[in-house]
Steps between C-alpha positions, in 0.01 A plus 500: 500500500819481705761224504782503756794261514469377858817289504712244324747232596861612540826318574582435868837667448318826432270445799805467728635831369165667565495361853842650572376839377173479694544291812160593646296352216376141486525348152220248457237420234247455783405868482376458142288201605359687801418810296329305225307294753338822627384614157170312524401666832653846486393809303858635498716481189731205449802733508394632843453148632850406384656803668324418827617138485858613440489725809353231725653167401405314819140615462509383138629161615222464754251585228648233271482232770140586581386505138689184396444291813166617642325597176673240277573755226824333392505678166644817654827309552527480120587871491837421663751349259843346558788400274734215597830374363494124567847357448650152527182294517444176311293456185288267712426786741412737216216266406348568842555875480337533159185318607374839618317642202452864595870581529761593239821304442809531284735203532850424378451296186687176440442567129710816496743473793789253508479322834802454726387191691369661821235292673305472823544215748169483688516445875303177463789357294786687666422316825467160333744226401439580133654849497832390342326297231267795439793736440674243277195453278442873463866545408454238227190680376683833494803352321278348233326837464836660411584223253157520335523877480830491307394213276167662415668831416754326276228294333290802418799699376590215263148515357542874440860535376647847459256667738640825638186697586515551882121468528496161324796380707316605818189312386711188439646526849158553659356201314785288638429620856130434447558129433804436722303612808275192482764309697514757781337422832213683664750580776679740263522847650325794344387851586195711429346839560143507620239768564226412751225697667465457876186286479668242279824526694319412820344198329839393362671528840219306671503222240878478516492475881291185456706349218654154523836609351752670726624729220149640451443554871830690520407710198171596664684595818744717303212679326325566829814634669545748215154658544390443860634836622407688184138393480389333825135603462436331163696174538288343772416136419848366428534200728462132403149361537317168480335581168830545316692233693251217512248525216695337216694242710177376657320515166776282352472254787127472440525481119767228514217266597318567174603268217606700191675354196845644427490634143846578359366649177683828434284652227328837543132427554196725488320371807206740495377812323204736476241348268373728222794725580495692171133586544547604864783740416306650211190528720711676764616753238135555401406535868776757561377748240125430524212509750380139484556222753780252441247225432341709226842583352598133496173405329562765234858388438396137459274607214788662309673319212867410527584787266305746715673374815842552340399854404399569861838369617680711239319814611616444857866446402557717193713757689689237699876554488758238599554674836126529585313264730179345373168647616403390850207307355752234396530409867156337480651179357729274703721202421653245735817331375718235658861456398830351605774763488872518567652717771624738231154530348332540839739784587343701217146369524466613862570860398150522350326601819148573375427134434443231761802270514490195726806279504609173653849430631776405258476131420789304341245241384379757247837482326717789385503753219825488302555792258527376137833682470650275770421202280641678194841548666501133609489581873171328581666202672721724718190699589311184599791372708494809719120482519522136613739593784276793590191283527685238704582764760148643479359162605723505808418857603126461446496240780629749757352826363258482207471881469879549480559216254397717205807723546720237334271459199577692182330738261445196278280326758127530467189575699132482419302825486137602472430832327175691496482824301264712297536575130621854561795368701562222247540764229766670713690177570487383139626833367799484730580131538414358157721761338822381327698712749358301793674200653425183299369294793223737602432571131404135458271496805324825411464399135313187612275709725433743214411227249260334742329830581453573129312173454235583760480878439592538132347847447631701796851353455537626141773741617658263752868485399850618591592868482727429201218329311236756599533747207451223243213342695335842526551551125331167423193608691474870407691511167723772642781522754468643851657842554777351716668198340797480739588618847623863470841603630510739800497873430 
């Protein structure tokens, strides 16, 4: 066996230094893609193929174009990876960026960073008669944010007199930011770091080129300009097309003719689920370690008593630590939930990329989510006053540019979502988002999802709980604690 480190991503500052030292070399990830593409058809070692690609970059590029375009082997573009600093875009734009599931994102958190009031004025509004009113309303939102932040900090400090522990004081401040941000608009500026392979980057650039919002089109153009000279052979299909530009607008036009009742119910609902889910997961476990067909495994499981089924489940999970993922067999059961969530909740929900998340536009008719703490400090009426002004302007902007109108809406405004996920992913989400350390809004949503899943799959959800609760839940089932009862410190 031989394992060679073929490459890794490095900072562009270092790449520039290397270029100055070696002006004849071309620095591009295309050579890795070209070398790996040849593995399936060449008897030479991978290391040799890489060296050849490095010596003949133009030949490597021609190879990439032929394999990607003519042979449709797009997966070789996944061997090229890029890192981007994306700075000064709106929270509204981030929602479009993070639709792409096979990329990695780390975003500035409104829970931990005090915001200074920076915001984006979209071109659709900048060129309209509402631009001054837009800026005025956002200024009011930002001013109330500052007032709420100070009042919430003071309120929490009064409830914990004499606190001097820096960690507790920081938690109090973060909790205040967490709730004050509900009045901030989706136009609020943010920044993020993202890691994307070339295949997904090409898709992102192409989708953005077709987007209805000017900010998103500009973002796509910026991304393309950054890579077009570095990797021209693997970013090929980047232009706007009919599929991305016309599908949903024309679908909406057609579907507007269909009469559908407008349901404003905001409860989390379990719309659909895999019937006999417990049995199917247990049968999948039996299938994995046996030699029988799935049908035979399912028949055998159905004959087991409840106690025997629990023992089968326990055998599959007895070494499960709080950081482990569930066995893949837990992907055999799916749930479909519908929910109405706030902008703040959606910002976190969308980070779970392995589930299917379909969302509608923000809709003021669905009401707003006001943090309980805002009511406790007697600022609910002030909050609603600013919301009322916000929605008044929204109604004006939506007449001239429906896509851009959402910029003025706040983190408190809601949208309807449809979520489809398997039980393995639900375990992951519940561990993270139902935990006491998680933000209260998404805690509530995920708790409802968890409780509904437990009703229809009571056996295979016996360990479905937050990471804080996990040791005790494990103890209830096995009469002992897992080896790891808390997340270990580094080192």
